C-alpha positions in Angstrom: -44.8 58.7 -16.5 -43.1 61.7 -14.8 -42.3 64.8 -16.3 -38.5 64.0 -15.9 -38.8 60.3 -17.5 -40.5 61.9 -20.4 -37.6 64.5 -20.7 -34.9 61.5 -20.4 -37.0 59.7 -23.1 -36.8 62.6 -25.3 -33.1 63.0 -24.9 -32.0 59.5 -25.3 -34.2 59.2 -28.6 -32.6 62.3 -29.9 -28.9 61.3 -29.4 -27.8 59.7 -33.1 -25.7 56.7 -31.5 -22.3 55.5 -32.0 -20.0 57.4 -34.8 -19.3 55.4 -38.0 -15.6 55.4 -37.3 -15.5 54.5 -33.6 -12.8 52.1 -32.6 -14.2 49.5 -30.2 -10.6 48.5 -29.0 -10.9 50.9 -25.9 -13.9 49.1 -24.7 -12.5 45.9 -24.8 -12.0 44.5 -21.1 -11.9 41.8 -18.7 -14.6 43.8 -16.7 -17.1 43.5 -19.6 -16.1 40.1 -20.2 -16.8 39.0 -16.4 -20.2 40.5 -17.1 -20.8 37.9 -20.0 -19.2 35.0 -18.3 -21.7 35.7 -15.3 -24.5 35.8 -17.5 -23.4 32.5 -19.1 -23.1 30.7 -15.6 -26.5 31.7 -14.5 -28.0 30.4 -18.1 -26.2 27.3 -17.6 -27.4 26.9 -14.2 -31.0 27.1 -15.4 -29.8 24.7 -18.2 -29.1 22.1 -15.3 -33.1 22.0 -14.9 -34.3 22.8 -18.1 -31.9 22.6 -21.2 -34.2 23.9 -24.1 -34.9 26.9 -22.0 -31.4 27.8 -21.6 -30.5 27.2 -25.0 -33.1 29.7 -26.2 -31.7 32.1 -23.7 -28.3 31.6 -24.7 -29.0 31.7 -28.3 -30.9 35.0 -28.1 -28.3 36.6 -26.2 -25.2 35.5 -27.9 -23.8 34.0 -24.4 -21.4 31.8 -26.2 -19.5 34.4 -28.1 -21.7 34.3 -31.4 -24.2 37.2 -32.3 -27.5 36.9 -30.8 -30.2 35.1 -33.2 -33.4 36.5 -34.1 -36.5 34.8 -32.5 -37.4 33.6 -36.1 -33.9 31.8 -36.3 -34.3 30.3 -32.9 -37.8 29.2 -33.5 -36.7 27.6 -36.8 -33.9 25.6 -34.6 -36.8 24.3 -32.2 -39.9 24.1 -34.7 -41.4 27.0 -33.0 -43.4 30.4 -33.5 -41.9 33.7 -32.9 -44.0 34.3 -30.4 -43.8 31.0 -28.5 -39.9 31.6 -28.4 -40.6 35.0 -27.0 -42.5 33.4 -24.4 -40.1 31.0 -23.5 -37.3 33.4 -23.3 -39.3 35.8 -21.2 -40.3 32.9 -18.7 -36.6 31.4 -18.5 -35.2 35.1 -17.8 -37.8 35.6 -15.0 -36.8 32.1 -13.7 -33.1 32.6 -13.9 -33.4 36.1 -11.9 -35.3 34.1 -9.2 -32.4 31.6 -9.1 -29.7 34.0 -9.0 -31.5 35.7 -6.3 -32.3 32.6 -3.9 -28.8 31.2 -4.4 -27.3 34.4 -3.5 -24.9 34.2 -6.6 -22.1 36.5 -6.5 -23.2 38.0 -10.1 -25.3 40.2 -8.2 -22.3 42.1 -6.4 -20.5 42.5 -9.7 -23.8 43.7 -11.8 -24.6 46.2 -9.1 -20.8 47.6 -9.1 -21.4 48.0 -12.9 -24.7 49.2 -13.3 -25.5 51.0 -9.9 -28.9 51.3 -8.6 -28.5 55.2 -7.8 -27.0 56.1 -11.3 -29.0 58.3 -13.7 -30.9 56.9 -16.7 -28.8 58.7 -19.0 -25.6 57.0 -17.5 -26.8 53.4 -17.4 -28.3 54.0 -21.0 -24.9 55.0 -22.3 -22.9 52.4 -20.6 -25.5 49.8 -21.9 -25.2 51.3 -25.7 -21.2 51.1 -25.4 -21.4 47.5 -24.5 -24.2 46.9 -27.2 -21.8 48.2 -30.0 -18.7 46.7 -28.7 -20.1 43.2 -28.5 -22.2 43.3 -31.7 -25.5 42.4 -29.8 -27.8 45.0 -30.9 -30.5 42.5 -31.8 -30.8 41.5 -28.2 -30.2 44.8 -26.8 -33.3 45.2 -24.8 -33.5 41.8 -23.3 -29.4 42.0 -22.1 -30.0 45.5 -20.6 -33.2 44.5 -18.8 -31.2 41.4 -17.4 -28.3 43.3 -16.6 -30.4 45.9 -14.7 -32.6 43.5 -12.9 -29.2 41.2 -11.9 -27.8 44.5 -10.4 -31.0 45.2 -8.3 -33.0 47.5 -10.1 -36.7 47.3 -9.9 -38.4 45.7 -12.6 -40.6 48.8 -13.9 -37.0 50.9 -13.8 -35.2 48.1 -15.6 -37.9 48.0 -18.2 -37.7 51.8 -18.8 -34.1 52.0 -19.1 -33.9 49.0 -21.5 -36.5 50.9 -23.6 -34.5 53.9 -23.7 -31.7 51.6 -25.0 -33.8 50.5 -27.8 -35.2 53.9 -28.6 -31.3 55.1 -28.9 -30.8 51.9 -31.2 -33.8 52.5 -33.5 -33.4 56.5 -33.6 -29.7 55.8 -35.0 -31.0 53.3 -37.4 -33.6 55.6 -38.9 -30.9 58.5 -39.1 -28.4 56.0 -40.8 -29.1 57.6 -44.3 -28.5 61.1 -43.3 -25.1 59.8 -41.4 -24.0 58.1 -44.9 -23.4 61.9 -46.3 -20.8 62.1 -43.4 -18.7 59.4 -44.4 -17.3 60.9 -47.3 -15.4 58.8 -50.1 -11.9 59.8 -49.3 -12.4 58.7 -45.5 -14.1 55.7 -46.5 -11.5 54.7 -48.9 -8.8 55.3 -46.6 -10.0 53.3 -43.8 -11.1 50.4 -46.1 -7.7 50.4 -47.7 -6.3 49.8 -44.0 -8.4 46.9 -43.6 -7.6 45.6 -46.7 -3.9 45.3 -45.7 -5.4 42.5 -43.2 -7.0 40.4 -46.1 -5.8 36.8 -46.4 -5.6 36.2 -49.9 -5.6 32.8 -51.5 -1.9 31.4 -52.4 -3.0 30.6 -55.9 -6.2 30.6 -58.0 -7.3 30.8 -61.6 -9.5 33.9 -61.0 -12.2 34.7 -58.4 -15.7 33.2 -58.9 -18.5 35.6 -59.8 -20.0 37.5 -56.9 -23.1 36.1 -55.8 -26.2 38.2 -57.1 -28.6 37.4 -53.7 -28.6 36.9 -50.3 -28.8 33.2 -49.0 -30.4 34.2 -45.5 -34.0 33.9 -46.0 -35.5 32.6 -42.7 -35.2 36.0 -41.0 -34.2 38.6 -43.7 -36.9 40.8 -42.9 -36.8 40.5 -38.9 -38.4 43.4 -37.3 -35.4 43.8 -35.3 -32.9 44.2 -37.9 -32.2 47.7 -39.6 -32.4 48.8 -43.1 -31.1 51.5 -45.2 -30.9 52.3 -48.8 -27.3 52.0 -50.4 -26.9 53.7 -53.9 -23.8 51.4 -55.1 -26.1 48.4 -55.0 -29.3 50.4 -55.5 -31.8 48.8 -53.0 -32.3 48.7 -49.3 -29.8 46.6 -47.4 -30.4 44.9 -44.0 -28.1 44.9 -40.9 -28.2 43.1 -37.5 -26.0 45.6 -35.6 -24.2 49.0 -35.6 -20.7 47.4 -36.6 -22.3 45.6 -39.6 -24.0 49.1 -40.5 -20.4 50.4 -40.2 -18.8 48.0 -42.4 -21.5 48.6 -45.2 -21.4 52.2 -45.1 -17.6 52.1 -45.5 -17.8 49.8 -48.3 -20.8 51.7 -50.1 -18.4 55.0 -49.9 -15.4 53.6 -50.9 -14.2 54.1 -54.6 -12.2 51.0 -53.9 -15.4 49.0 -54.0 -17.0 48.3 -57.5 -20.2 46.7 -55.6 -21.1 44.1 -53.0 -23.5 41.2 -51.7 -24.6 40.8 -48.2 -25.1 37.3 -46.6 -23.8 35.8 -49.8 -22.9 32.4 -48.8 -24.1 29.7 -46.2 -20.9 28.2 -44.7 -21.0 24.9 -43.0 -18.7 24.1 -40.3 -18.2 21.3 -37.4 -18.0 22.0 -33.8 -17.6 19.0 -31.1 -19.2 16.9 -33.9 -22.1 19.1 -34.3 -22.9 20.4 -37.9 -23.3 24.2 -38.1 -24.2 26.8 -40.6 -23.2 30.8 -40.8 -23.4 33.5 -43.1 -20.3 35.9 -43.6 -21.4 39.2 -43.4 -20.6 40.5 -47.0 -18.4 39.8 -50.4 -17.1 42.9 -52.0 -15.9 43.1 -55.5 -13.0 45.6 -55.7 -12.6 47.9 -58.6 -9.6 45.8 -59.7 -11.7 42.8 -60.0 -10.7 40.9 -56.6 -13.3 39.7 -54.4 -13.0 39.8 -50.6 -15.2 37.8 -48.2 -15.7 39.7 -44.9 -17.1 38.8 -41.8 -17.8 41.1 -38.9 -16.3 39.6 -35.4 -16.1 42.0 -32.7 -12.2 42.4 -31.5 -13.2 40.8 -28.0 -14.8 37.9 -29.4 -12.3 36.6 -32.2 -10.6 34.3 -29.7 -13.5 32.2 -28.9 -13.4 28.7 -30.0 -16.7 28.6 -31.9 -15.7 31.9 -33.9 -12.3 30.3 -34.7 -14.2 27.6 -36.3 -16.4 29.6 -38.1 -13.4 31.9 -39.4 -11.7 28.8 -40.5 -14.6 27.5 -42.3 -15.1 31.0 -43.8 -11.7 31.4 -44.8 -11.6 27.9 -46.6 -14.9 28.7 -48.6 -13.5 32.4 -49.7 -10.3 30.5 -50.8 -11.9 27.8 -52.9 -13.6 30.6 -54.7 -10.5 32.5 -55.2 -11.7 35.2 -52.8 -9.5 36.8 -50.1 -10.7 36.7 -46.4 -11.1 39.0 -43.8 -12.5 39.2 -40.4 -13.3 42.9 -39.4 -13.3 43.1 -35.8 -14.5 46.9 -35.4 -11.2 48.2 -34.9 -7.9 49.2 -36.5 -6.6 46.0 -34.9 -6.8 42.8 -36.6 -6.0 39.2 -36.4 -2.5 39.7 -37.8 -1.7 42.7 -35.1 -2.7 40.2 -32.4 -0.7 37.7 -33.6 2.2 40.1 -33.5 1.3 41.5 -30.1 3.9 41.9 -27.3 2.8 40.1 -24.3 4.9 39.9 -21.5 6.9 36.8 -21.3 6.1 36.2 -17.6 2.6 36.2 -18.6 2.6 34.0 -21.4 4.9 31.5 -19.1 2.6 31.6 -16.4 -0.6 30.7 -18.3 1.1 28.1 -20.1 2.3 26.4 -17.0 -1.6 26.6 -15.7 -2.6 25.2 -18.8 -0.1 22.3 -18.4 -2.0 21.2 -15.3 -5.6 21.2 -17.0 -8.1 23.1 -18.1 -7.9 26.9 -16.6 -11.5 28.3 -15.4 -12.4 31.9 -14.6 -11.7 31.9 -11.1 -7.9 31.0 -11.6 -7.7 33.5 -14.4 -8.9 36.2 -12.2 -6.2 35.1 -9.6 -3.4 35.3 -12.2 -4.3 38.7 -13.3 -3.9 39.8 -9.6 -0.5 38.3 -10.0 0.8 39.5 -13.4 0.2 41.8 -16.3 -2.6 40.6 -18.5 -5.3 42.6 -20.2 -8.1 40.9 -22.3 -6.1 41.7 -25.7 -3.2 39.9 -24.1 -5.5 36.8 -23.7 -6.7 36.8 -27.1 -3.3 37.4 -28.6 -1.9 34.1 -26.8 -5.0 32.3 -27.5 -4.6 32.7 -31.2 -0.7 32.5 -31.2 -0.9 29.0 -29.3 -4.2 27.7 -31.1 -5.4 27.5 -27.3 -9.1 26.5 -27.1 -11.4 29.3 -25.2 -14.9 28.4 -24.5 -17.2 31.1 -23.1 -19.9 30.9 -20.6 -18.8 29.2 -18.6 -15.1 30.1 -19.3 -12.8 27.2 -20.2 -9.5 27.5 -21.5 -7.3 24.3 -22.7 -4.1 23.8 -24.6 -4.4 22.6 -28.1 -4.3 19.0 -27.4 -6.0 18.7 -24.3 -6.1 15.3 -22.3 
């Protein structure tokens, strides 16, 4: 290691990470979404040859738009050990890189423009950390950073070094989280939480909320080494979290006088997608000081339009209302689902996209062409998807109307 590399490592490790009140709305963009779409396309190419390997990489990196899964949870899916999952993931990523290079895939140029080979380590680390926070992908930050940099043309050793810096920053931030709690004063946390509560979907009628669960139902990977932990005095114990966004939610709930207590991952909620049964764990249930309970799930702003996340949200809402609880999807932003449903999108944009959908499914190439012709940003697309109940599948991108033929 050179002196400059050692100095760079120290600088990135000392940085505290994202501010607890950062709003991710400014980082939601088609440019970042294209990176994720291209990753999904490359993984799907591998799936044509080895389906299980592609599924392992997809679950680990969160390419469908769901949060990345721990190695333990992926192992439980496939009846494999964590170490074996890690081996298969590493092998599959190497094969994906080889196949992308041999096929002269267009992803190379897109990644090279976003993560240029000549950029300083600090510049790359900051860009990758912003993407990690905005997409809720801390669990797979090392793997994602490495794959992105390798696709951009960085040598293996350089990509590994920069990806290591990204993880050092995340780990340093996790260790400093308890000290950062002191910066989130009660009035500030209460003010922020109060704005979120204005977006809660309350049940139309209920005899009273069911009691708050006393334990987490997440057991397979609750102590996974990739998860952060901090002591929260409102519940008097260490609480685990998967990402900076989850930590921010927990910090705010812990500091606000609107909240009496809370329980992380309180329920296992079943839902169905394309005839397959799935289970997920909403992030937290909070008991407010007035006795009401709100079930809150973290879903980053740029991901709430994906079909799989909408199915999860619908199931979470039904579960919450059945228990007499409110339901809230927290997006990491002051912009929530109600705001997007009210969002003013240019009439021409709405009609042009509707016309495309009448002809059949819309793919990424058609969307790129439409963006060159009309004003359309990613939040506009999300708003239209929610408003019109279109189906948006990710990696590869496929947009269909509510009743596709």
